[in-house]
C-alpha positions as CSV (number, residue, x, y, z in Angstrom):
1,X,0.0,0.2,0.1
2,X,1.0,3.6,-0.8
3,X,1.2,4.1,3.1
4,X,4.2,1.6,3.1
5,X,5.9,3.5,0.5
6,X,5.3,7.0,2.4
7,X,6.3,5.8,5.7
8,X,9.5,3.9,4.7
9,X,12.1,4.7,7.3
10,X,9.5,5.3,10.2
11,X,10.5,3.8,13.3
12,X,7.2,4.4,15.2
13,X,5.9,6.1,18.0
14,X,8.5,8.1,20.4
15,X,11.2,7.5,17.7
16,X,12.2,11.2,16.9
17,X,15.1,12.2,19.0
18,X,14.1,15.0,21.5
19,X,16.1,17.6,23.4
20,X,19.6,18.1,23.2
21,X,22.4,17.3,26.1
22,X,26.2,17.7,26.5
23,X,26.5,21.0,24.9
24,X,29.7,22.5,25.1
25,X,31.2,26.0,25.7
26,X,31.5,28.1,22.4
27,X,29.4,28.8,19.1
28,X,26.4,26.0,18.6
29,X,25.9,25.7,14.6
30,X,24.4,22.7,12.5
31,X,22.4,21.5,9.9
32,X,18.8,20.1,9.0
33,X,18.7,16.5,8.0
34,X,15.9,15.3,5.8
35,X,12.3,15.2,6.8
36,X,10.8,11.8,8.0
37,X,7.4,10.7,8.2
38,X,6.6,9.3,11.7
39,X,3.8,7.0,12.4
40,X,2.2,6.8,16.2
41,X,-0.6,3.6,16.9
42,X,-3.4,5.5,18.5
43,X,-6.7,3.7,19.2
44,X,-9.3,4.4,17.0
45,X,-11.7,6.3,19.4
46,X,-8.6,8.1,21.0
47,X,-8.4,12.2,19.7
48,X,-5.2,12.7,17.9
49,X,-3.4,15.7,17.9
50,X,-5.6,16.6,15.2
51,X,-8.6,17.3,17.5
52,X,-10.4,14.2,16.1
53,X,-10.2,10.3,16.1
54,X,-10.2,7.6,13.5
55,X,-13.9,6.9,14.6
56,X,-15.0,10.8,13.9
57,X,-13.2,11.1,10.5
58,X,-15.5,7.5,9.3
59,X,-18.7,9.0,10.9
60,X,-18.3,11.7,8.5
61,X,-18.2,9.9,5.7
62,X,-20.5,6.9,6.8
63,X,-22.8,5.2,4.5
64,X,-22.4,4.5,1.2
65,X,-21.9,6.9,-1.6
66,X,-22.8,6.9,-5.3
67,X,-21.2,8.8,-8.6
68,X,-21.2,8.2,-12.4
69,X,-18.3,6.2,-13.2
70,X,-17.3,7.0,-16.9
71,X,-15.2,4.4,-18.8
72,X,-12.3,5.2,-20.8
73,X,-13.4,3.3,-23.6
74,X,-16.5,4.7,-23.8
75,X,-19.9,3.7,-21.9
76,X,-20.8,4.8,-18.2
77,X,-22.0,2.8,-14.7
78,X,-23.1,3.9,-11.4
79,X,-20.4,3.5,-8.5
80,X,-21.1,3.0,-5.0
81,X,-18.3,3.3,-2.1
82,X,-18.7,2.5,1.3
83,X,-15.9,2.8,4.4
84,X,-16.3,0.4,6.9
85,X,-15.5,0.8,10.7
86,X,-12.0,1.8,11.2
87,X,-9.6,-1.2,12.1
88,X,-6.7,0.4,13.3
89,X,-5.3,4.1,13.3
90,X,-1.8,5.9,13.1
91,X,-0.6,9.5,13.7
92,X,1.8,10.3,10.9
93,X,3.9,13.6,11.3
94,X,6.7,14.7,9.8
95,X,10.3,15.7,11.5
96,X,13.6,16.6,10.5
97,X,16.7,16.0,13.1
98,X,19.1,19.2,13.4
99,X,22.7,17.6,14.0
100,X,24.2,20.5,16.5
101,X,27.7,21.0,16.6
102,X,29.8,23.1,19.3
103,X,32.8,24.8,18.0
104,X,35.9,23.9,20.8
105,X,38.0,26.7,22.2
106,X,41.8,27.4,21.2
107,X,40.6,26.3,17.7
108,X,40.0,22.8,18.6
109,X,37.7,20.8,15.9
110,X,34.0,20.9,16.3
111,X,32.0,18.4,18.5
112,X,29.1,16.9,17.6
113,X,26.0,17.7,20.0
114,X,23.3,15.4,20.5
115,X,20.6,15.6,17.5
116,X,17.1,17.4,18.6
117,X,14.0,17.2,16.5
118,X,12.7,20.1,14.2
119,X,9.8,20.8,12.4
120,X,9.2,20.3,8.7
121,X,8.8,23.0,6.3
122,X,6.4,20.8,4.3
123,X,3.9,17.7,5.0
124,X,1.1,18.5,7.2
125,X,0.0,15.9,9.7
126,X,-2.7,13.5,9.3
127,X,-4.3,10.3,10.4
128,X,-3.7,6.6,8.3
129,X,-7.0,4.8,8.9
130,X,-7.5,1.1,8.1
131,X,-10.9,0.2,6.8
132,X,-12.7,-2.4,4.4
133,X,-13.9,-0.3,1.6
134,X,-16.6,-1.6,-0.8
135,X,-16.1,-0.7,-4.0
136,X,-18.9,-2.2,-6.5
137,X,-20.3,-0.9,-10.1
138,X,-23.6,-1.1,-11.4
139,X,-23.1,-2.8,-14.5
140,X,-21.0,-6.1,-12.4
141,X,-17.7,-4.9,-13.3
142,X,-16.4,-4.9,-9.6
143,X,-18.3,-6.0,-6.6
144,X,-15.2,-5.8,-4.3
145,X,-14.2,-5.5,-0.5
146,X,-10.8,-3.8,-0.4
147,X,-8.1,-3.6,2.5
148,X,-7.7,0.1,2.3
149,X,-5.5,3.0,4.4
150,X,-7.6,6.3,4.4
151,X,-5.7,9.6,4.7
152,X,-7.6,12.1,6.8
153,X,-6.1,15.5,7.4
154,X,-9.4,17.0,8.9
155,X,-12.9,16.0,9.4
156,X,-14.3,16.8,6.2
157,X,-12.9,14.4,3.7
158,X,-10.3,11.2,3.1
159,X,-8.4,10.4,0.4
160,X,-6.9,6.7,-0.2
161,X,-4.9,5.1,-3.0
162,X,-5.2,1.1,-3.4
163,X,-3.4,-1.3,-5.8
164,X,-5.2,-4.3,-6.9
165,X,-3.9,-7.3,-8.4
166,X,-6.3,-8.3,-11.2
167,X,-6.7,-11.7,-10.2
168,X,-8.4,-10.3,-7.0
169,X,-10.9,-8.5,-8.8
170,X,-14.7,-10.0,-7.5
171,X,-16.5,-8.4,-10.6
172,X,-16.7,-9.5,-14.3
173,X,-13.8,-6.5,-15.1
174,X,-10.9,-8.1,-17.1
175,X,-7.8,-6.1,-18.6
176,X,-7.6,-5.6,-22.3
177,X,-5.9,-2.7,-22.7
178,X,-1.9,-4.9,-23.0
179,X,-0.7,-7.8,-24.4
180,X,-3.0,-11.0,-22.7
181,X,0.6,-12.3,-21.9
182,X,1.6,-9.4,-19.4
183,X,-2.0,-9.1,-17.7
184,X,-1.1,-11.0,-14.5
185,X,2.1,-7.9,-14.3
186,X,-0.5,-5.5,-14.6
187,X,-1.5,-3.3,-11.5
188,X,-4.5,-1.7,-11.3
189,X,-4.5,1.6,-8.8
190,X,-7.6,2.8,-7.4
191,X,-7.6,6.8,-6.2
192,X,-10.2,7.9,-4.4
193,X,-11.4,11.0,-2.2
194,X,-14.6,10.4,-0.1
195,X,-16.6,13.7,1.3
196,X,-19.6,14.2,3.3
197,X,-22.1,14.0,0.4
198,X,-19.7,13.4,-2.8
199,X,-17.3,10.4,-3.6
200,X,-14.6,11.2,-6.7
201,X,-11.7,9.2,-7.9
202,X,-10.1,7.4,-11.0
203,X,-9.0,3.9,-12.0
204,X,-5.5,3.7,-13.8
205,X,-3.5,0.5,-15.1
206,X,0.2,0.0,-14.2
207,X,2.5,-1.8,-16.7
208,X,5.3,-3.9,-16.2
209,X,8.4,-1.9,-14.7
210,X,6.0,0.7,-13.1
211,X,4.3,-1.5,-10.6
212,X,5.2,1.1,-7.6
213,X,2.7,3.6,-8.7
214,X,5.3,6.3,-8.9
215,X,3.6,7.6,-12.2
216,X,7.1,8.5,-14.0
217,X,6.0,7.6,-17.3
218,X,6.9,5.0,-20.1
219,X,10.1,3.6,-21.2
220,X,12.4,1.6,-18.8
221,X,9.8,2.8,-16.0
222,X,6.8,1.2,-17.4
223,X,3.4,2.9,-18.4
224,X,0.1,3.9,-17.4
225,X,-3.3,3.7,-18.6
226,X,-6.8,4.9,-18.1
227,X,-9.4,2.9,-16.9
228,X,-12.2,5.0,-15.5
229,X,-12.8,8.1,-13.8
230,X,-15.5,9.2,-11.5
């Protein structure tokens, strides 16, 4: 899932260094390290530092929502999306370490001081919420329950990106955009947003060489094709 890529290098709750010690006499300087996503497991009923819980976010978008889905190859149908009860939740925020150095006296070399956590200029915090997501179309192409990780930065909407193996599709949809010999190597990627009254999203295919969903284009990185939009 996307969250795994997003949190690569995350070492869980309480992993960031806090404060500094052992400061020496002299000038203090330093350099900021790269921003890193930190993930903290919280209860689905627990209010996060954003001011709401996973249950609050799901309650705001509870119930089935439908929209018109347009197939890239022509035609349309009705798609219905519904998020189930939250299973687990994580609070995700971004920090970076500032490596401190203290200049020694009498021309002595700089001495490293314990790193301290600082804020990042980008990357707003959000909740990750694992839920079963019902995704179905009126024409029977999809009739799936997907284990999706939702992202909620506020109470108004949640977003998700989920990778689907073609053989796991429960409906009648079959990939016809690529050579049949390569179908097993293709992945479908479902992007979506659920708001209090609406749903929007798109479904794309990723061909071999681009199975991680980076969207870097064709060639050595593979390619992508549109399947549907709603």
